[in-house]
C-alpha positions in Angstrom: -52.3 104.4 -11.5 -53.0 107.6 -13.4 -54.5 107.4 -17.1 -53.1 110.3 -19.0 -54.9 111.2 -22.3 -53.0 111.5 -25.3 -53.5 114.7 -27.5 -54.3 113.6 -31.8 -55.7 116.6 -33.0 -56.6 120.4 -32.8 -59.9 120.8 -34.8 -61.2 124.4 -35.5 -64.6 125.4 -36.8 -64.5 127.1 -39.8 -66.5 127.6 -43.2 -64.4 125.7 -45.7 -62.1 123.2 -44.2 -59.8 122.5 -47.5 -59.0 126.4 -47.7 -58.0 126.6 -44.1 -56.0 123.2 -44.7 -54.2 124.7 -47.4 -53.5 128.1 -45.7 -51.8 126.2 -42.7 -49.8 124.2 -45.0 -48.3 127.0 -46.1 -48.2 128.3 -42.7 -46.6 124.8 -40.8 -44.7 123.1 -44.0 -47.3 120.0 -42.6 -48.7 117.4 -45.4 -52.5 117.4 -45.3 -53.4 113.8 -44.8 -57.2 114.2 -45.5 -59.5 116.4 -47.1 -63.1 116.8 -48.2 -65.9 119.2 -48.0 -66.4 118.4 -44.2 -63.3 118.4 -42.9 -59.3 118.3 -43.2 -56.3 117.2 -41.4 -52.5 118.0 -41.2 -50.1 116.2 -40.2 -48.6 113.0 -39.6 -46.7 113.4 -36.4 -48.6 112.6 -33.2 -50.6 115.7 -33.3 -52.9 117.1 -35.9 -54.6 120.0 -36.7 -58.0 119.5 -38.0 -60.4 122.0 -39.2 -64.5 121.3 -39.3 -66.7 122.6 -41.7 -69.6 124.6 -39.5 -72.9 125.8 -41.5 -73.2 129.3 -41.4 -69.8 130.3 -39.6 -68.8 133.4 -39.1 -65.1 134.3 -37.6 -64.0 135.8 -34.3 -63.8 139.3 -34.3 -61.0 141.1 -32.9 -60.2 142.5 -30.1 -63.1 140.8 -28.5 -64.2 140.5 -24.9 -65.1 136.6 -25.6 -62.4 133.9 -24.7 -60.6 132.4 -27.9 -58.1 130.2 -28.8 -55.3 131.0 -30.7 -52.3 129.3 -32.5 -48.7 130.8 -31.7 -45.8 129.9 -34.2 -42.1 130.6 -33.9 -40.3 131.9 -36.8 -36.9 133.1 -38.0 -38.2 136.3 -39.3 -41.4 137.7 -37.9 -41.5 140.7 -40.7 -40.6 138.1 -43.5 -43.2 135.5 -42.4 -45.9 137.7 -42.0 -45.4 139.5 -45.1 -45.5 136.0 -46.7 -48.5 135.1 -45.4 -50.1 138.6 -46.1 -49.6 137.4 -49.7 -52.1 134.0 -48.6 -54.6 135.7 -47.2 -53.3 136.7 -44.0 -54.2 139.9 -42.5 -52.9 142.1 -39.5 -55.2 143.2 -36.9 -55.0 146.7 -36.0 -55.0 146.1 -32.6 -51.0 144.3 -31.6 -51.0 143.4 -27.8 -47.4 142.6 -26.4 -45.5 145.5 -26.7 -43.4 144.0 -30.3 -42.8 140.5 -28.9 -45.0 139.3 -31.1 -47.4 139.6 -34.2 -50.8 139.1 -34.4 -52.5 138.2 -37.8 -55.7 136.3 -39.0 -56.3 133.5 -41.0 -58.4 133.8 -44.2 -61.6 133.1 -42.1 -60.9 135.5 -38.8 -58.8 132.6 -37.0 -56.4 134.5 -34.7 -52.8 133.2 -34.5 -49.2 134.9 -33.2 -45.7 134.7 -34.9 -42.8 135.3 -32.6 -39.1 135.2 -33.0 -37.9 131.5 -32.9 
């Protein structure tokens, strides 16, 4: 019999878990289910998005030859959502691969994520 593991959370290292949880609450609409100075969790479904504080954390650079994980989100209107997220602290890096199929953004601590049309 094959035993499979169930993914419970995607955890992202950061300097400020509560700030990151608030930002991604705005991105996803998910509820913050736990937050303290060391960790924060979003989502009440089978998979949560989590943030853990790392002392002296420095976000990734972009573009970069190192491998990085990132999140992909689909939205009704990429341009409108990009502008909304910029008002919440996201930035739009100059380097944009994908020939317009998606937009790369960085959250307030520099973690990359992409927006694509739903």
